N, C-alpha and C positions, 0 to 999 in steps of 0.2 A: 552555546556555551558548554552544555553538558557533554556534547560529542567531542569537543576539543579537550576537555578534562579527561574523558575516557580514552582518547587516542594518545595522550601523552605517556601513558603507561602501556607497555606491550600487552599485558594481560587484559587490562581494561579495554584497550583498542580492539583486541580480538573479540571480546564480548559485544562491543558496540557494532562492529562489522557483522558479527553473527546475527545480532538483532535486526540490522538492516536487511540482511539476506533473507531472514524468515519473513519479514514484513513484505519484501518484494515478491517472494514466492506466493504468499497469501494474496497479495494484490493481483498478481498475474492469474492466479486460480479464480479469483472473483471476476476478473475480466472475461476469462474463457467461459465461466458459467453464465455471465450476462449475455455474451454473444450467442451461446447455445440457446438460451431462453428467448433471445430476440428473434432467432431464426424459426423457432417452433411456432406453428400457427395458433395454437390454443393458449399460449402464455401471455401474460400481461406485459405490455411494452414499458410501462412505468417502472415495474420492479426490475426489469432487465436493464433499463438505463440506470437505475439506482445502483445495481450491482456493478455495472461498468464504471460509473463515477467513483464508487467506493474503492474499487480495485485500482483505479488510476491514482487515487490519493494515497493508498497504501504503497503502491509500487514506486511512486516518485518521491524521493526525499525532499525535493523542493516544495511540492504540493503539501506534503505532510508537515513541513516546517511552517508553511503559511497557515495551515489549519490550526496548528498549535499556537502560533503567535497572535493571530487575528480573531480567533473565536474563543 
C-alpha cells in the first residue's frame, strides 16, 4: 500500500524506486559476501548461509514484502 501511494506522485515514486534500488544493491552485495565466505575454507558455513539468505531477502521485493507482512 505504501509503494502504491509513493508511486502515484512522480517525486514520491522516484524515491520509492531509489529505495528499492539501494536495497537490491545491498542485497546483492550481501549475497556476494556470503558466497565468498562460503568458498573460503576457514569461514563458518552458517554465517555464510545467513548472509546469502539476508541478501536474497533484501534483493527480492517479493521476499521483503512477505517478511514485512508475516513477521
